[in-house]
Backbone as a printed PyTorch tensor [residue, N CA C, xyz], in Angstrom:
tensor([[[125.2080, -42.7550,   3.3440],
         [125.4900, -42.4800,   1.8120],
         [126.9320, -42.1900,   1.7990]],

        [[127.6710, -42.9310,   0.8710],
         [129.2070, -42.4050,   0.7420],
         [129.4670, -41.3280,  -0.3280]],

        [[130.6490, -40.6720,  -0.1990],
         [130.9260, -39.5810,  -1.0640],
         [131.5160, -40.1860,  -2.6070]],

        [[131.0040, -39.5560,  -3.5990],
         [131.4900, -40.0330,  -5.0660],
         [132.7560, -39.3480,  -5.4470]],

        [[133.4940, -40.1960,  -5.8530],
         [134.9480, -39.7070,  -6.2680],
         [134.7000, -38.6880,  -7.3810]],

        [[135.2630, -37.9420,  -7.4640],
         [135.4720, -36.8670,  -8.9060],
         [136.1840, -37.4210,  -9.6950]],

        [[136.1280, -37.3760, -11.2280],
         [136.9530, -38.0190, -12.0560],
         [137.1390, -36.7590, -13.4510]],

        [[138.4840, -36.7060, -13.9160],
         [138.5530, -35.7850, -14.7930],
         [138.0000, -35.9480, -16.1220]],

        [[136.8370, -35.3410, -16.8510],
         [136.6020, -35.7770, -18.0070],
         [137.0840, -34.9850, -19.2770]],

        [[137.8870, -34.5180, -18.8590],
         [138.9930, -33.9020, -20.1020],
         [138.3090, -32.0260, -20.3510]],

        [[137.4560, -31.6070, -19.6990],
         [136.6230, -30.3040, -19.7640],
         [136.3760, -30.3350, -18.4110]],

        [[136.9580, -30.9190, -17.5290],
         [136.2890, -30.5590, -16.0210],
         [135.9630, -31.9920, -15.1830]],

        [[135.7020, -31.6310, -14.0850],
         [135.3010, -32.9440, -13.1160],
         [133.4820, -33.2540, -13.1150]],

        [[133.5280, -34.7430, -13.1120],
         [132.1240, -35.2770, -12.8540],
         [132.1270, -36.4720, -11.8320]],

        [[131.1960, -36.8000, -11.2800],
         [131.0570, -37.9120, -10.4540],
         [131.4030, -39.2440, -11.0950]],

        [[132.0630, -40.2760, -10.5640],
         [132.7480, -41.4230, -11.0280],
         [131.6630, -42.1410, -10.5250]],

        [[131.0350, -42.0900,  -9.3570],
         [130.0260, -43.2400,  -8.9170],
         [128.5700, -42.4570,  -8.1940]],

        [[127.5910, -43.2220,  -7.7610],
         [126.7400, -42.3240,  -7.0100],
         [126.8990, -41.9120,  -5.6800]],

        [[126.7560, -40.9250,  -4.9320],
         [126.8430, -40.6230,  -3.7310],
         [126.7500, -38.9840,  -3.7930]],

        [[126.9990, -38.2700,  -2.6580],
         [127.1980, -36.9950,  -2.8940],
         [128.5320, -36.5970,  -2.7650]],

        [[128.5000, -35.2610,  -3.3380],
         [130.0490, -34.6500,  -3.6900],
         [129.5100, -33.1450,  -3.7850]],

        [[130.9350, -32.7420,  -3.9860],
         [130.7760, -31.0230,  -3.7310],
         [131.6740, -30.7060,  -5.0790]],

        [[131.4150, -29.9040,  -6.0680],
         [132.2080, -29.4890,  -7.0630],
         [132.0870, -27.8820,  -7.2970]],

        [[132.9320, -27.3620,  -7.2200],
         [132.9740, -25.8100,  -7.6480],
         [132.4430, -25.5870,  -9.2320]],

        [[131.6670, -24.6210,  -9.5730],
         [131.4900, -24.6350, -11.0470],
         [132.6920, -24.2790, -12.0340]],

        [[133.4850, -23.5940, -11.5270],
         [134.7890, -23.6320, -12.6260],
         [135.5660, -24.7700, -12.8400]],

        [[135.4470, -25.9590, -11.7410],
         [136.0980, -27.1540, -11.8280],
         [135.1870, -28.2350, -12.3040]],

        [[133.6720, -28.0630, -12.8400],
         [132.9370, -28.9980, -12.9440],
         [132.8230, -29.0820, -14.7700]],

        [[132.4880, -30.2850, -15.0910],
         [132.8270, -30.4800, -16.5540],
         [131.8490, -29.4940, -17.5710]],

        [[132.4550, -29.0510, -18.6830],
         [131.5810, -28.1650, -19.3840],
         [131.1830, -28.7950, -20.5570]],

        [[130.2730, -28.7600, -21.4970],
         [130.2100, -28.8830, -22.7430],
         [129.7200, -27.5410, -23.5490]],

        [[130.1630, -27.5710, -24.7160],
         [129.6870, -26.4440, -25.6750],
         [129.7200, -26.9130, -27.2680]],

        [[128.8110, -25.9840, -27.8140],
         [128.7470, -25.8100, -28.7930],
         [128.9500, -24.7990, -30.0390]],

        [[129.6100, -24.0020, -29.1680],
         [129.7510, -22.2320, -29.6960],
         [130.8380, -22.4650, -31.1260]],

        [[130.5140, -21.7710, -31.9960],
         [131.2550, -21.6440, -32.9630],
         [130.8180, -22.3700, -34.4000]],

        [[129.7990, -23.2760, -34.1870],
         [129.2170, -23.7770, -35.1310],
         [128.1460, -23.1080, -36.0420]],

        [[128.0550, -23.7720, -37.2340],
         [127.0020, -22.8520, -38.2950],
         [125.5260, -23.0070, -37.4370]],

        [[125.2370, -23.9460, -36.9860],
         [123.9320, -23.8350, -36.0930],
         [124.2840, -23.9610, -34.7360]],

        [[124.0630, -22.5970, -34.2830],
         [124.9380, -22.5720, -32.7170],
         [123.9350, -22.8580, -31.4910]],

        [[122.8490, -23.7200, -31.6350],
         [122.0410, -23.5360, -30.8610],
         [122.6890, -24.4520, -29.7840]],

        [[122.4430, -24.0520, -28.5680],
         [122.8250, -24.7940, -27.2710],
         [124.0380, -24.0890, -26.1550]],

        [[124.9050, -23.3210, -27.0610],
         [125.7800, -22.6360, -25.8810],
         [126.6080, -23.4000, -25.3030]],

        [[127.1530, -22.9330, -24.0990],
         [127.9320, -24.0580, -23.3610],
         [127.1480, -23.9700, -22.0270]],

        [[127.6350, -25.2730, -21.1540],
         [126.8380, -25.7920, -19.9290],
         [127.6750, -26.7280, -19.1330]],

        [[127.3510, -26.8220, -18.0340],
         [127.6960, -27.8470, -17.2190],
         [126.2880, -28.7290, -16.2550]],

        [[126.5290, -29.7570, -16.4750],
         [125.0850, -30.3890, -16.0320],
         [125.3630, -31.1620, -14.4280]],

        [[126.5690, -31.0610, -13.8020],
         [127.1140, -31.6600, -12.4950],
         [126.8570, -33.2360, -12.3750]],

        [[126.5370, -33.6420, -13.5370],
         [126.6240, -35.1670, -13.2210],
         [127.1440, -35.8370, -14.4660]],

        [[126.9600, -37.0080, -14.1390],
         [127.6290, -38.0360, -15.2330],
         [126.8890, -38.7980, -16.2120]],

        [[127.0140, -39.0070, -17.5290],
         [126.1670, -39.7440, -18.2090],
         [125.7560, -41.1720, -17.7180]],

        [[126.7960, -41.6070, -16.7810],
         [126.6830, -43.0700, -15.9440],
         [126.1040, -43.0450, -14.9240]],

        [[125.8050, -41.4650, -14.3630],
         [125.2990, -41.5680, -13.0260],
         [124.7460, -40.0260, -12.6390]],

        [[123.4190, -40.3070, -13.4430],
         [122.3940, -39.2280, -13.5490],
         [121.8920, -38.8390, -12.1760]],

        [[121.3320, -37.7370, -12.0060],
         [120.0800, -37.4950, -10.9030],
         [118.9120, -37.9020, -11.1890]],

        [[118.4660, -38.9530, -10.2840],
         [117.1510, -39.5210, -10.8800],
         [116.0610, -38.6900, -10.7390]],

        [[115.9180, -37.7680,  -9.8440],
         [114.5680, -37.1490,  -9.8950],
         [114.6740, -35.6950, -10.2260]],

        [[115.8010, -34.9970, -10.8530],
         [115.7760, -33.7730, -11.4380],
         [116.9410, -33.5430, -12.0350]],

        [[116.9500, -32.7730, -12.9410],
         [118.2630, -32.1550, -13.7410],
         [118.5050, -30.9510, -13.2450]],

        [[119.7860, -30.4080, -13.4620],
         [120.1580, -29.2660, -12.9420],
         [121.3200, -28.8510, -13.5110]],

        [[121.4210, -27.6800, -13.9890],
         [122.6740, -27.1300, -14.9660],
         [122.8800, -25.6570, -15.0850]],

        [[124.0330, -25.2520, -15.3130],
         [124.1490, -23.7870, -15.4620],
         [124.6930, -23.8560, -17.3260]],

        [[123.5260, -22.8730, -17.6570],
         [123.6810, -22.4310, -19.4100],
         [124.7480, -21.4690, -19.4000]],

        [[125.3170, -21.0800, -20.4210],
         [125.5990, -19.9490, -20.6780],
         [125.4930, -19.8640, -22.1050]],

        [[124.9980, -18.4250, -22.8350],
         [124.6250, -18.2790, -23.9020],
         [125.4170, -16.6320, -24.2260]],

        [[126.0430, -16.6180, -25.2300],
         [126.3310, -15.6110, -25.9050],
         [125.2100, -14.7420, -26.5940]],

        [[125.5170, -13.5050, -26.6270],
         [124.2070, -12.6370, -27.3160],
         [123.5430, -13.0680, -28.8580]],

        [[122.5270, -13.7070, -29.0050],
         [121.7770, -14.2940, -30.3220],
         [122.1990, -16.0220, -30.2260]],

        [[122.5050, -16.5000, -29.4280],
         [122.6430, -18.1090, -29.2060],
         [121.5750, -18.2830, -28.1720]],

        [[120.7200, -19.6410, -28.9870],
         [119.8970, -20.0840, -27.7680],
         [120.1270, -21.1210, -27.1110]],

        [[119.5990, -21.7750, -26.0290],
         [119.8080, -22.7630, -25.1640],
         [119.3940, -24.2960, -25.9140]],

        [[118.5830, -24.0770, -26.8150],
         [118.0800, -25.2390, -27.5630],
         [116.8700, -24.7440, -28.7560]],

        [[115.9910, -25.3740, -28.7360],
         [114.8550, -25.1160, -29.4550],
         [113.4550, -24.9320, -29.0580]],

        [[112.6870, -24.2530, -28.9650],
         [111.4850, -23.3490, -28.7430],
         [110.5670, -24.7840, -28.7110]],

        [[110.3120, -25.4620, -27.1730],
         [109.7760, -26.5500, -26.9330],
         [108.8130, -26.2920, -25.5140]],

        [[108.4070, -27.2020, -25.3430],
         [107.4090, -27.8440, -24.0390],
         [107.7050, -29.1020, -23.7000]],

        [[107.6800, -29.2690, -22.1790],
         [108.2070, -30.4130, -21.5520],
         [106.9750, -30.8690, -20.8480]],

        [[107.2960, -32.5510, -20.3090],
         [106.2810, -32.8720, -19.7050],
         [106.4790, -32.8140, -18.1350]],

        [[107.3090, -32.1150, -17.8150],
         [107.7250, -32.0540, -16.2670],
         [108.2460, -30.3780, -16.1070]],

        [[107.7690, -29.7750, -14.8530],
         [108.0040, -28.4750, -14.5300],
         [109.2880, -28.1690, -14.6220]],

        [[109.7750, -26.7640, -15.0870],
         [111.4350, -26.6290, -14.7420],
         [110.9970, -25.1660, -13.7700]],

        [[112.5150, -24.6470, -13.5600],
         [112.7200, -23.4770, -13.0150],
         [113.8610, -23.0970, -13.7370]],

        [[114.2570, -21.4580, -13.7560],
         [115.2100, -20.7590, -14.2490],
         [115.3520, -19.7720, -13.5890]],

        [[116.8910, -19.3580, -13.2290],
         [117.3670, -18.1730, -12.5890],
         [118.4560, -17.8670, -13.5250]],

        [[118.5390, -16.3880, -13.7750],
         [119.3350, -15.4390, -14.7320],
         [120.5690, -15.3950, -13.2580]],

        [[121.7190, -15.7520, -13.6660],
         [122.8510, -15.2320, -12.6580],
         [123.6380, -14.2490, -13.0010]],

        [[123.6400, -14.1870, -14.3860],
         [124.7160, -12.8300, -14.8720],
         [124.2220, -12.7600, -16.3120]],

        [[124.4430, -11.4290, -16.7760],
         [123.8340, -11.2450, -18.2280],
         [122.4260, -10.8790, -18.4290]],

        [[122.1320, -10.6640, -19.9270],
         [120.8110, -10.7290, -20.0940],
         [120.3110, -11.7000, -21.0760]],

        [[119.0600, -11.9760, -21.4040],
         [118.7140, -12.8160, -22.3870],
         [117.1430, -12.5570, -22.6240]],

        [[116.6020, -13.0960, -23.8420],
         [115.3230, -13.1450, -24.2840],
         [114.7770, -14.3610, -23.6060]],

        [[113.7390, -14.3640, -23.0850],
         [112.8630, -15.2390, -22.7430],
         [111.6690, -15.3870, -23.6500]],

        [[111.8080, -16.5410, -24.9760],
         [110.4730, -16.6660, -25.8220],
         [109.5580, -17.5510, -24.9040]],

        [[107.9680, -17.4200, -24.4710],
         [107.1210, -18.0430, -23.7490],
         [106.0550, -17.9100, -24.3030]],

        [[105.2620, -19.1650, -24.4540],
         [104.1710, -18.9310, -25.2210],
         [103.5510, -17.9950, -26.0500]],

        [[104.5500, -17.6020, -26.9970],
         [104.3030, -16.7120, -28.0860],
         [104.8480, -15.1580, -27.9380]],

        [[105.4940, -15.0900, -26.5890],
         [105.7730, -13.6350, -26.2180],
         [106.9090, -13.4640, -25.8240]],

        [[107.7500, -12.4040, -25.5940],
         [109.2200, -12.3430, -25.6210],
         [109.5060, -11.2620, -24.4950]],

        [[110.0380, -11.6600, -23.2350],
         [110.5570, -10.9090, -22.2360],
         [111.8610, -10.8270, -21.9910]],

        [[112.2670,  -9.6570, -21.9360],
         [113.6080,  -9.5880, -21.5200],
         [114.2900,  -9.8420, -19.8090]],

        [[115.2810, -10.8980, -19.4670],
         [115.7090, -11.0250, -18.0900],
         [116.8260, -10.8250, -18.1210]],

        [[116.8920, -10.4760, -16.5820],
         [118.5450,  -9.5470, -16.0350],
         [118.5090, -10.5750, -15.0770]],

        [[119.9540,  -9.9700, -14.2710],
         [120.0500, -10.9630, -13.2160],
         [119.1940, -11.1730, -11.9970]],

        [[118.9630, -12.1540, -11.8010],
         [118.1850, -12.6170, -10.2370],
         [116.5440, -12.7960, -10.8660]],

        [[116.5260, -12.3980, -12.0250],
         [115.1190, -12.8750, -12.3710],
         [114.8340, -14.2830, -12.3940]],

        [[113.5610, -15.0000, -12.1890],
         [113.3290, -16.2660, -11.9580],
         [112.1900, -16.7350, -12.9330]],

        [[111.9600, -17.6800, -13.4760],
         [111.0020, -17.8990, -14.4940],
         [110.7510, -19.5390, -13.8780]],

        [[109.3320, -19.4660, -13.8940],
         [108.8940, -20.6330, -13.5070],
         [108.1740, -21.4210, -14.6080]],

        [[108.3420, -22.6250, -15.0520],
         [108.0040, -22.8980, -16.2660],
         [107.0280, -24.4740, -16.0590]],

        [[105.8110, -24.4220, -15.7610],
         [105.0780, -25.2380, -15.5700],
         [104.9070, -26.4290, -16.6750]],

        [[104.5530, -27.7350, -16.4490],
         [104.8700, -28.6270, -17.4000],
         [103.9260, -27.9970, -18.4520]],

        [[104.4460, -28.3160, -19.8920],
         [103.4990, -28.4210, -21.2000],
         [103.7230, -26.8740, -21.5010]],

        [[104.7120, -25.7660, -20.8050],
         [104.5520, -24.3510, -21.3320],
         [105.8640, -24.3910, -22.5200]],

        [[105.4610, -23.7970, -23.4710],
         [106.2550, -23.4050, -24.6150],
         [107.2670, -22.3300, -24.4310]],

        [[108.5670, -22.8310, -24.8070],
         [109.9340, -21.9980, -24.3070],
         [111.1810, -22.0530, -25.0960]],

        [[112.0070, -21.1300, -24.6500],
         [113.4770, -21.0320, -25.2850],
         [114.1890, -20.1070, -24.5780]],

        [[115.2230, -19.8300, -24.2950],
         [116.2390, -18.5940, -23.8690],
         [116.9270, -18.2100, -24.9990]],

        [[116.8940, -17.0470, -25.4500],
         [118.2460, -16.4780, -26.3740],
         [119.0600, -15.1430, -25.6480]],

        [[120.2290, -15.5870, -25.9480],
         [121.3250, -14.6620, -25.1710],
         [120.9830, -13.2760, -26.0660]],

        [[121.3010, -12.4390, -24.9730],
         [120.9350, -10.7680, -24.9780],
         [121.9510,  -9.7020, -24.6340]],

        [[122.1980,  -8.7540, -24.8440],
         [122.7310,  -8.0070, -24.2200],
         [124.0980,  -7.8190, -24.6520]],

        [[125.4570,  -7.5110, -24.3010],
         [126.6880,  -7.3170, -24.9270],
         [127.7970,  -8.2260, -24.1220]],

        [[127.1550,  -9.1950, -23.3300],
         [128.0640, -10.3110, -23.3300],
         [127.6390, -11.7200, -22.7990]],

        [[128.3100, -12.6530, -22.1360],
         [127.5820, -13.9560, -22.0320],
         [126.4640, -14.0100, -21.0500]],

        [[125.4610, -14.7590, -20.9230],
         [124.2410, -14.7070, -19.8990],
         [124.5380, -15.9920, -19.2890]],

        [[124.5600, -16.0090, -17.8990],
         [124.8450, -17.3000, -17.2730],
         [123.0950, -17.7200, -16.8400]],

        [[122.5120, -18.8430, -16.7420],
         [121.3190, -18.9770, -16.4110],
         [121.3150, -20.5320, -15.3860]],

        [[120.8870, -20.4330, -14.2780],
         [120.8200, -21.5870, -13.4330],
         [119.5780, -22.4150, -14.0600]],

        [[119.6760, -23.6590, -14.2080],
         [118.2860, -24.6220, -14.7540],
         [118.0760, -25.7240, -13.9570]],

        [[116.9460, -25.8760, -13.2240],
         [116.4020, -27.1290, -12.7930],
         [115.1850, -27.5230, -13.5700]],

        [[114.7340, -28.8770, -13.5780],
         [113.9460, -29.7430, -13.7010],
         [113.4210, -31.0310, -13.6090]],

        [[112.2860, -31.3510, -13.2980],
         [111.3900, -32.5120, -13.3090],
         [111.8980, -33.5340, -13.7870]],

        [[112.3820, -34.9200, -13.2860],
         [112.7230, -35.7460, -13.9970],
         [111.6910, -37.1110, -13.6370]],

        [[110.9580, -37.6040, -14.4810],
         [109.7630, -38.4810, -14.7160],
         [109.6420, -39.5310, -15.4610]],

        [[109.0390, -40.5220, -15.1910],
         [109.0840, -41.7880, -16.2040],
         [108.0220, -41.1990, -17.1080]],

        [[108.2910, -41.6500, -18.6010],
         [107.4030, -40.8060, -19.4270],
         [107.6080, -39.5190, -19.8460]],

        [[108.5550, -39.2760, -19.6160],
         [109.1310, -37.8130, -20.0150],
         [108.7070, -37.4540, -21.3550]],

        [[108.2920, -36.5040, -21.6910],
         [108.0720, -36.0730, -23.2860],
         [108.2150, -34.6270, -23.5030]],

        [[108.5960, -34.4980, -24.5270],
         [108.9180, -32.9550, -25.2510],
         [108.2440, -32.6770, -26.5880]],

        [[107.6400, -31.2430, -26.7580],
         [106.8990, -31.4260, -27.8800],
         [107.8690, -29.9780, -28.5010]],

        [[108.3620, -30.1650, -29.7070],
         [108.8750, -28.8750, -30.6980],
         [108.0230, -28.4600, -31.6940]],

        [[106.9890, -27.2850, -31.3600],
         [106.0250, -26.9730, -32.2930],
         [106.8630, -25.7160, -32.9290]],

        [[106.4490, -25.5900, -34.5070],
         [107.1720, -24.4640, -35.1500],
         [106.2740, -23.1460, -34.5840]],

        [[107.4740, -22.2820, -34.3300],
         [107.2400, -20.8810, -34.4280],
         [107.8400, -19.8660, -34.6020]],

        [[106.7810, -18.8930, -35.2040],
         [107.1710, -18.0050, -35.7890],
         [108.2500, -16.6970, -34.9360]],

        [[107.7960, -16.5310, -33.9120],
         [108.6810, -15.5440, -32.9980],
         [110.1780, -16.5260, -32.5280]],

        [[110.1720, -17.6960, -32.5510],
         [111.4490, -18.4730, -32.1220],
         [112.2410, -18.4840, -33.4490]],

        [[111.8410, -18.7880, -34.6160],
         [112.2190, -18.9390, -36.1540],
         [113.0030, -17.5780, -36.3420]],

        [[112.6150, -16.6410, -35.3610],
         [113.5470, -14.9440, -35.8050],
         [114.6870, -15.1260, -35.2950]],

        [[114.6130, -16.1850, -34.3350],
         [116.1820, -15.9140, -33.6810],
         [116.9270, -17.2800, -33.8210]],

        [[116.4460, -17.8430, -34.5770],
         [116.8680, -19.4510, -35.2720],
         [116.5030, -20.7130, -34.3280]],

        [[115.3320, -20.3790, -33.1490],
         [115.2910, -21.5200, -32.7250],
         [114.0190, -22.5250, -32.2420]],

        [[113.4930, -22.3490, -33.9290],
         [112.5240, -23.1890, -33.6830],
         [112.5230, -24.4120, -34.7840]],

        [[111.6820, -25.0370, -34.4810],
         [111.7560, -26.6340, -35.4540],
         [111.3150, -26.3560, -36.5340]],

        [[111.8830, -27.4630, -37.6150],
         [111.5930, -26.9020, -38.6850],
         [110.0600, -27.3810, -39.1700]],

        [[109.8520, -28.3430, -38.0870],
         [108.3230, -29.0190, -38.1330],
         [108.1460, -29.1730, -37.0770]],

        [[106.6010, -29.4520, -36.8290],
         [105.9000, -29.8270, -35.2510],
         [106.5230, -31.5730, -35.1430]],

        [[107.3570, -31.3010, -33.9680],
         [107.5780, -33.1100, -33.6890],
         [107.5840, -33.2420, -31.9960]],

        [[107.7210, -34.2320, -31.8080],
         [108.0120, -34.8360, -30.5830],
         [109.0950, -35.5580, -30.5340]],

        [[109.8610, -35.7120, -31.5120],
         [111.1690, -36.4880, -31.2960],
         [112.5080, -35.5830, -31.2170]],

        [[113.0130, -35.4360, -30.2120],
         [114.1700, -34.5650, -30.2040],
         [115.4380, -35.0020, -31.1150]],

        [[115.5140, -36.0180, -31.7700],
         [116.4960, -36.2550, -32.9220],
         [116.0270, -35.6110, -34.1780]],

        [[114.4280, -35.7060, -34.2450],
         [114.0640, -34.8670, -35.6810],
         [114.2620, -33.4830, -35.7230]],

        [[113.7200, -32.9580, -34.1880],
         [113.8280, -31.4960, -34.0540],
         [115.1160, -30.8430, -34.0660]],

        [[116.0310, -31.6730, -33.8220],
         [117.7430, -30.8480, -33.5890],
         [118.4240, -31.9940, -34.8130]],

        [[118.1630, -32.5740, -35.9370],
         [118.6880, -33.0300, -37.2020],
         [119.4700, -31.6660, -37.5370]],

        [[120.7380, -32.0080, -38.1440],
         [121.9890, -31.0540, -38.5680],
         [122.3490, -30.0630, -37.6180]],

        [[121.9980, -30.1040, -36.4560],
         [122.8050, -29.4750, -35.2740],
         [123.6930, -30.0600, -34.9790]],

        [[124.9180, -29.2800, -34.4310],
         [126.4170, -29.5480, -34.0150],
         [125.9180, -30.0540, -32.7630]],

        [[127.0400, -31.6000, -32.7170],
         [126.7800, -31.9790, -31.0930],
         [127.8280, -31.1150, -30.1910]],

        [[127.5760, -31.3360, -28.6870],
         [128.4160, -30.9940, -27.7790],
         [129.6030, -31.5140, -27.9670]],

        [[130.4750, -30.5160, -27.6890],
         [131.9530, -30.9850, -27.3450],
         [132.2860, -30.7660, -25.8160]],

        [[133.1120, -31.8410, -25.3030],
         [133.5260, -31.6510, -24.2400],
         [134.7430, -30.6160, -24.0850]],

        [[134.6170, -29.1860, -24.2790],
         [135.5760, -28.1740, -23.4500],
         [134.7600, -27.1440, -23.0350]],

        [[135.5270, -25.9770, -22.3430],
         [135.2240, -24.8720, -21.7900],
         [134.9210, -24.1460, -23.0100]],

        [[134.0380, -22.9280, -22.8160],
         [134.0350, -22.1610, -23.7840],
         [134.7420, -20.9950, -24.0130]],

        [[135.2120, -20.3510, -25.0510],
         [136.2550, -19.3320, -25.4600],
         [136.1210, -18.2650, -24.5320]],

        [[134.7240, -17.9030, -24.3770],
         [134.9490, -16.6460, -23.4700],
         [134.7460, -16.9130, -22.0030]],

        [[135.5380, -18.2990, -21.4520],
         [135.7620, -18.5340, -20.2100],
         [135.8110, -17.5250, -19.1930]],

        [[137.3370, -17.2070, -19.2530],
         [137.7340, -15.9190, -18.5170],
         [136.8180, -14.6110, -18.6440]],

        [[135.9170, -14.2830, -18.9830],
         [135.0720, -13.2750, -18.7050],
         [133.6380, -13.5350, -18.1130]],

        [[133.4870, -14.9070, -17.6310],
         [132.2970, -15.3420, -16.7760],
         [132.6100, -14.9860, -15.3880]],

        [[131.6460, -14.4400, -14.7130],
         [131.9980, -14.2050, -13.2730],
         [132.4750, -15.1840, -12.3320]],

        [[132.1940, -16.6890, -12.6740],
         [132.8170, -17.5750, -11.6950],
         [134.4860, -18.3700, -12.3840]],

        [[134.4600, -17.6700, -13.3150],
         [136.1080, -18.2730, -13.8370],
         [137.1860, -17.7210, -12.8190]]])
């Protein structure tokens, strides 16, 4: 296997081909939606290129400011795992709420309804990994708990485009609070 060259995507580096590579989190490509009226998503790095996705699993670091969710309350058809690296967040899971702090790990079997909301007094960094398989599906149920945090779909749907209608798309840039992150 050859090494994949890294190219500058305007907000950091991403692989320009298939192959192995090493990139530091501070140098990787970042996307953000902070500052929009619908602020769902926060900021993230996926370590992969849209042209060269990892075929078996997705991996990313997601950063949330207090009150910001990483998406809409949902359940996926593949298992996921989440490790809080820094800060605090609320895990909304199966209608319950849990406060997570650094080094808390959440194992999320396929079909588990969940979402994260930033908490505390600063950014929260979460390492996220999820399986990729043929026939991947997601369901976005209406959730009274998630709605209190602005993280519920307006109507039950399995169509991500329908669930996220009206939400601001991500921009290729680092978040404004970049210098306050532990790895910056």
